C-alpha positions, 0 to 999 in steps of 0.5 A: 810636214815632217815629224818634229818640224814646223814651218817658217810661219810657225817659227815667226808666230812662236817668236812673236807670242814669246815677246808678248809673254815675256816683255823683258825680252824686248828691252835689248832688241830693236823697236820693230821686233814685234813685227812679223816682217822683221823676223821673216827678213832676218831669218832669210838674210844669209846662209847663217840666219837660214841655218838658225831658221832650220834649228828653230823649226825643230827646236824642242821648245817650238815643237814637241815641248811647245805648250798646247794652250798657247797662253803667256803663262804657258810660254813663261813656264816653258822658258822659266828655267833660264828666265828667257836668257837662252831664248834671248841669246837665240834671238840676238844671234839671229839679228847679229848674223843678219847684220854681219858684214864680211870683213873687207880684205885688201886687194892683192897685188902680191900673194903676201898681201893676203896677210897683215904686215905683222903676221909671220905664219900661214896655215894651208888647209886644202879641200878634201877631194873624193876623186880617184887617185892613180896611187900605187900599191893599193886598190882593185886589180885587173886579173889575167889582163891589164888596165882597159883590157876587156873583162871576162864575157860572163862571170866565169874566170880561168886560173890557168890562162894568164896572158902570153901575148902583149900587143902594144896599145896607143891609148889606155882605155878606162875599164868598162863596168868595173873600176874605171882605173886601177894601178895593179894587175894580178896574173898567174900561170902554171909552172909548166908554162914557165919551164916547158923543159928542165932549166929552159925558162919562158922568161918572155912571158914574165918580161912581157907581163911586166912591160905590159903592166908598166905601159898600162900604168900598173905594177904586177902581182904574180903567182906561179902555180905548181899545177892548175888542171886535171889531165887525162892522157888519152885526151891530152897526151904527154911527152913523158916516158914515165908518168902516172897511169891514165890521168894526173895534173898539168905539171911539166911533162919532164918532171915525171921523167925525173923519177918523181912520186905521185899520190894515187889519191890526191887532194882534188884528183888522182895521181897528184905529185907528192909534194913531200918528195925530195925531187919536188923540193929540188925541181920546183925549188930550182924554178923559184930560185931561178925566177928570183935571181932574174926578177927579185926587186924588179920595179914593176913587180908588186908582189909574189905569192908564196905558192908552194904546193897543191892545186893553184898553190893555194892551200899547200896540197899534200905537203906536210908542215915540215915540207911547207916550211922548206918550200916557204924557206926557198921563197924567203931566202930567194926573194930579198927585195920583192914583197912576198904574200903568204896564204892565210891558214896554210902551214907555209904562212904560219912558218913564214910569219914565225920565221920573220917575227921580230925581224925587219922582214915583213910578209904580207898575207892574202886570202882566196875567198873574201866575201864568203857568207855561205849558208848551209841549205841542207836538212842536217843544219839549220839554214844560215848556220853552216861553215863559211870563211867569213865567220869560221876561217878568217878570224880564227886563222888571223889569231892563230897565226899571229897576224892581228897586227901584221897589216901595220907593216905588210899588205893584205890582199883579198881575192874574192870568193867567186866574184861580184856577180857571184855575190849578187846571185847568192844574195850576199850583203855587199855592205857586210862584205865591204865592212869586213874588207875594212876591218882586215885593213885590206890594201888590195882587192882582186875580184877576178875581172868580172863585171860589177853589177850596176846596182853595186858599182858605186859602192865598189868604186868607193871601196876601191878608193878607201882600201889601202892608204888614202892621205889627206893633207888637213893643214900645213903650217909654214912661215911667211918669210924665210931668210937665206941660209936659215932653217925653218919649221913646217908642221903637218897634219895628215889624215889617213882616211884609208884603212891601211898604211903605205908600205914603201919607203917613199918620201914626203917632199917640198919643192921650191920654184922660182922662174925656171929653177926648182929644188926638191927637198925630201923630208925625214918623216917616215910615211910608213908610220901613217896608220889610219887616222890622224898624224901630226909632225913637225920638222925643220928644213933648210931653205935651199941654196941659190934661191933669189930674194922674193917669192918662191912657190912651194909645192908638195907631194910624195916622191920615189927614189928618183924624186919623181911624184909617186903618191898624191894626196886626196885634195883639190887644187892645181898640180904643176908637173904632178906636184900639189901647188901649195903656197909661197914663201918670201925669201929674204 
């Protein structure tokens, strides 16, 4: 027996002893209330009485506060505070719940018959669903590949090798040992792959990646990296006539022939390009501008990283803050439509945030070592007291760079430090990692397409559902009848159970259907204001013209600029052409 929990038989015995100890209780109860069978039957009559039974099995007066000497005087003393009134209410509740008969409702010939003739409003309360939703701009990404492509064979990954071939596929499979479905792909390639000759661009790579993402039901996050690998010229010869001695990095060969300078002692390797050289600003800047002219605002381009200098374009390499600002400005002036993401903790991020502060332009931020809980295992520092990103970098940089509330207007992307198998091998606390992901209002999680350990897969799938936005329609209040030509009011109670808003200006819309006619009515509500938590609003809309008298079915969804369903609510129920079938109204 669980602590503080008694059996059903003990509950019945206690009730009978109380009735004998406090005779006044019986005055308002049925005459056979002193029989054990009376209470056994009623306590098991229906779901409501069974809930009462569960409470009685742990009620303090029947468990830890029950008198050890079960005498009438002891029972009287225990319940003397309310002279038995509280217990009487409990016993009456058992009987009333057992005798309850469901309200008889009319048979339905029409949908309107469910309501009384004098009712004028209807409340729609959908049931929340925990299903995965194909909603855009949020969730887990694939990396250097697309939905359904094979994961990396082990738990290593490759920053350099973005996809360059994009075979057509007939069927889009689920991902195996990963998030089964995603709506985002993240790919990155070195600059040299895009511009093998000055001014001659491999746009076929980008075109193919954007097309492949769309075909796989995804949009593409993208980064072009200044360089990604060490290069030894005896093993990897260069076509450049002028280049650093012996070794450098994989910038385009032609770049060295421009007279560009290098740093003999680089951040990660010898002879890295000098990012402060005006020639670097010119030529890498030319590429950024050319890319933006072709792709800014492309519907399948989710975001572009402000990767401006150094290995992988992440930390800025040897660029000074002044140079970082100039390079970031090239991105800011070139991309007017596509969402930009800057790397947390870099001078370029700091400059981008300061420049756009107080404007309508909002720059998102990203990190490259989410989940880092490293512990120093060296004799100089007590174990567990070493530097890591989670405690030393993120909270400080968010404050210093003025990003505490930036998530309210632009997305946060978290790239894993290592990946899920790496976390598992290091013995990290997955719950703590997920907690940090929610705290930073993550919209996008990029774990490098390495398989998820089986012990963690369920938690990572739940994390995928809750990052970014996840809207539940708790209630919609509408009239039952509307006259043609009239405006009517709709009230909505929306619950964002995710950890961030949506950042796109999609529209919540109603659709009226009668036979083969359907009319879409976008609402004015700005869904970007739906921060995590409750959101209530009301709005008056006009009944569309041309509807006939009689029933009009009413659907609801969030639509894009073409009035196509784009974002779905986490609710059960049927869908019609991608719309949530909500209710009906009578047109008079």
